[in-house]
MDAnalysis code that builds the backbone (N, CA, C; Angstrom):
import MDAnalysis as mda
import numpy as np

u = mda.Universe.empty(213, n_residues=71, atom_resindex=np.repeat(np.arange(71), 3), trajectory=True)
u.add_TopologyAttr("name", ["N", "CA", "C"] * 71)
u.add_TopologyAttr("resid", np.arange(1, 72))
u.add_TopologyAttr("resname", ["UNK", "UNK", "UNK", "UNK", "UNK", "UNK", "UNK", "UNK", "UNK", "UNK", "UNK", "UNK", "UNK", "UNK", "UNK", "UNK", "UNK", "UNK", "UNK", "UNK", "UNK", "UNK", "UNK", "UNK", "UNK", "UNK", "UNK", "UNK", "UNK", "UNK", "UNK", "UNK", "UNK", "UNK", "UNK", "UNK", "UNK", "UNK", "UNK", "UNK", "UNK", "UNK", "UNK", "UNK", "UNK", "UNK", "UNK", "UNK", "UNK", "UNK", "UNK", "UNK", "UNK", "UNK", "UNK", "UNK", "UNK", "UNK", "UNK", "UNK", "UNK", "UNK", "UNK", "UNK", "UNK", "UNK", "UNK", "UNK", "UNK", "UNK", "UNK"])
u.atoms.positions = np.array([
    [6.690, -11.543, 4.504],
    [5.461, -11.211, 3.829],
    [5.204, -12.254, 2.751],
    [3.993, -12.727, 2.678],
    [3.683, -13.777, 1.717],
    [3.635, -13.208, 0.303],
    [3.827, -14.085, -0.668],
    [3.800, -13.680, -2.075],
    [2.431, -13.091, -2.430],
    [1.352, -13.700, -1.879],
    [0.005, -13.222, -2.172],
    [-0.191, -11.795, -1.655],
    [0.245, -11.533, -0.419],
    [0.107, -10.207, 0.159],
    [0.979, -9.205, -0.596],
    [2.197, -9.633, -0.949],
    [3.103, -8.767, -1.697],
    [2.494, -8.416, -3.051],
    [1.921, -9.390, -3.721],
    [1.284, -9.141, -5.012],
    [0.098, -8.203, -4.845],
    [-0.664, -8.379, -3.754],
    [-1.792, -7.490, -3.481],
    [-1.329, -6.059, -3.299],
    [-0.187, -5.871, -2.642],
    [0.375, -4.537, -2.462],
    [0.739, -3.935, -3.811],
    [1.450, -4.704, -4.615],
    [1.867, -4.213, -5.933],
    [0.659, -3.874, -6.803],
    [-0.341, -4.755, -6.804],
    [-1.554, -4.493, -7.578],
    [-2.261, -3.243, -7.084],
    [-2.352, -3.100, -5.765],
    [-3.011, -1.929, -5.184],
    [-2.267, -0.656, -5.550],
    [-0.959, -0.705, -5.468],
    [-0.148, 0.467, -5.791],
    [-0.282, 0.845, -7.271],
    [-0.279, -0.160, -8.139],
    [-0.448, 0.106, -9.572],
    [-1.820, 0.706, -9.879],
    [-2.858, 0.147, -9.251],
    [-4.209, 0.679, -9.464],
    [-4.315, 2.095, -8.914],
    [-3.684, 2.346, -7.794],
    [-3.680, 3.682, -7.211],
    [-3.038, 4.685, -8.170],
    [-1.974, 4.275, -8.824],
    [-1.320, 5.135, -9.811],
    [-2.237, 5.397, -11.003],
    [-2.942, 4.356, -11.451],
    [-3.894, 4.530, -12.555],
    [-4.979, 5.538, -12.185],
    [-5.505, 5.398, -10.974],
    [-6.559, 6.306, -10.511],
    [-6.024, 7.733, -10.447],
    [-4.827, 7.886, -9.907],
    [-4.213, 9.206, -9.812],
    [-4.068, 9.833, -11.198],
    [-3.612, 9.053, -12.153],
    [-3.455, 9.548, -13.520],
    [-4.798, 9.982, -14.111],
    [-5.825, 9.160, -13.907],
    [-7.153, 9.489, -14.430],
    [-7.682, 10.782, -13.820],
    [-7.532, 10.933, -12.524],
    [-8.031, 12.129, -11.852],
    [-7.241, 13.375, -12.246],
    [-5.935, 13.223, -12.430],
    [-5.102, 14.362, -12.826],
    [-5.453, 14.858, -14.223],
    [-5.817, 13.942, -15.105],
    [-6.179, 14.337, -16.472],
    [-7.476, 15.131, -16.504],
    [-8.354, 14.886, -15.519],
    [-9.611, 15.628, -15.455],
    [-10.599, 15.270, -16.549],
    [-10.468, 14.082, -17.099],
    [-11.325, 13.679, -18.209],
    [-12.536, 12.852, -17.774],
    [-12.684, 12.628, -16.471],
    [-13.837, 11.876, -15.980],
    [-14.785, 12.836, -15.278],
    [-16.063, 12.471, -15.290],
    [-17.073, 13.307, -14.669],
    [-16.988, 13.297, -13.153],
    [-17.811, 14.152, -12.553],
    [-17.786, 14.304, -11.109],
    [-18.108, 13.009, -10.382],
    [-19.177, 12.333, -10.771],
    [-19.555, 11.095, -10.077],
    [-18.489, 10.019, -10.224],
    [-17.941, 9.893, -11.414],
    [-16.873, 8.907, -11.629],
    [-15.627, 9.292, -10.837],
    [-15.343, 10.588, -10.767],
    [-14.201, 11.062, -9.986],
    [-14.359, 10.698, -8.511],
    [-15.564, 10.851, -7.992],
    [-15.829, 10.521, -6.594],
    [-15.650, 9.022, -6.365],
    [-16.160, 8.203, -7.290],
    [-15.991, 6.750, -7.163],
    [-14.515, 6.365, -7.200],
    [-13.774, 6.976, -8.115],
    [-12.344, 6.691, -8.217],
    [-11.605, 7.144, -6.958],
    [-11.990, 8.303, -6.440],
    [-11.368, 8.818, -5.226],
    [-11.618, 7.870, -4.057],
    [-12.854, 7.400, -3.929],
    [-13.183, 6.439, -2.868],
    [-12.369, 5.159, -3.013],
    [-12.268, 4.659, -4.242],
    [-11.469, 3.461, -4.484],
    [-10.006, 3.721, -4.116],
    [-9.520, 4.890, -4.490],
    [-8.140, 5.250, -4.187],
    [-7.865, 5.312, -2.693],
    [-8.806, 5.854, -1.938],
    [-8.643, 5.914, -0.484],
    [-8.566, 4.502, 0.087],
    [-9.421, 3.605, -0.392],
    [-9.377, 2.212, 0.065],
    [-8.056, 1.547, -0.262],
    [-7.561, 1.786, -1.464],
    [-6.275, 1.209, -1.871],
    [-5.115, 1.807, -1.073],
    [-5.187, 3.100, -0.809],
    [-4.145, 3.744, -0.005],
    [-4.120, 3.144, 1.401],
    [-5.286, 2.854, 1.954],
    [-5.352, 2.221, 3.271],
    [-4.733, 0.830, 3.252],
    [-4.997, 0.078, 2.198],
    [-4.411, -1.257, 2.054],
    [-2.882, -1.152, 1.980],
    [-2.390, -0.229, 1.166],
    [-0.943, -0.051, 1.025],
    [-0.322, 0.385, 2.345],
    [-0.962, 1.325, 3.029],
    [-0.441, 1.794, 4.313],
    [-0.361, 0.645, 5.315],
    [-1.420, -0.139, 5.382],
    [-1.466, -1.263, 6.317],
    [-0.374, -2.282, 6.006],
    [-0.195, -2.573, 4.740],
    [0.835, -3.522, 4.323],
    [2.226, -3.009, 4.672],
    [2.463, -1.723, 4.415],
    [3.755, -1.135, 4.740],
    [3.996, -1.098, 6.246],
    [2.952, -0.807, 7.009],
    [3.077, -0.786, 8.466],
    [3.419, -2.183, 8.988],
    [2.744, -3.204, 8.444],
    [3.052, -4.587, 8.831],
    [4.499, -4.942, 8.496],
    [4.959, -4.506, 7.336],
    [6.338, -4.782, 6.930],
    [7.317, -4.069, 7.864],
    [6.995, -2.847, 8.231],
    [7.852, -2.090, 9.147],
    [7.953, -2.801, 10.502],
    [6.825, -3.274, 11.004],
    [6.825, -3.995, 12.280],
    [7.653, -5.274, 12.188],
    [7.545, -5.973, 11.073],
    [8.300, -7.205, 10.872],
    [9.799, -6.921, 10.844],
    [10.192, -5.873, 10.128],
    [11.605, -5.508, 10.050],
    [12.116, -5.105, 11.430],
    [11.333, -4.340, 12.166],
    [11.710, -3.940, 13.523],
    [11.896, -5.154, 14.415],
    [10.983, -6.116, 14.319],
    [11.076, -7.342, 15.100],
    [12.329, -8.135, 14.732],
    [12.595, -8.259, 13.449],
    [13.786, -8.985, 13.003],
    [15.061, -8.298, 13.481],
    [15.054, -6.979, 13.445],
    [16.211, -6.220, 13.905],
    [16.445, -6.457, 15.399],
    [15.385, -6.463, 16.171],
    [15.501, -6.722, 17.610],
    [16.035, -8.127, 17.868],
    [15.556, -9.098, 17.090],
    [16.047, -10.470, 17.241],
    [17.539, -10.540, 16.952],
    [17.974, -9.857, 15.904],
    [19.389, -9.844, 15.547],
    [20.219, -9.176, 16.635],
    [19.759, -8.053, 17.126],
    [20.485, -7.358, 18.186],
    [20.592, -8.227, 19.440],
    [19.534, -8.949, 19.727],
    [19.546, -9.847, 20.896],
    [20.609, -10.946, 20.703],
    [20.680, -11.516, 19.520],
    [21.662, -12.572, 19.255],
    [23.080, -12.027, 19.305],
    [23.276, -10.818, 18.848],
    [24.602, -10.215, 18.862],
    [25.072, -10.011, 20.298],
    [24.152, -9.642, 21.174],
    [24.494, -9.399, 22.574],
    [24.792, -10.675, 23.338],
    [24.335, -11.817, 22.852],
    [24.554, -13.096, 23.540],
    [25.990, -13.537, 23.503],
])
């Protein structure tokens, strides 16, 4: 995973936590809450996609290692 993508994941996760904290406090109005929720869903999708890509990469690396061990 590239440093840029990794940083994007970390930034997305941190922003997602900020949004969660804001919504849990209940100090923002309905319209702002909806905007934050929408932003949070987008960030959650980015994080999920990044994690899924990482999982696929790890699985691929594991298969490569197992193949070399069998040789």
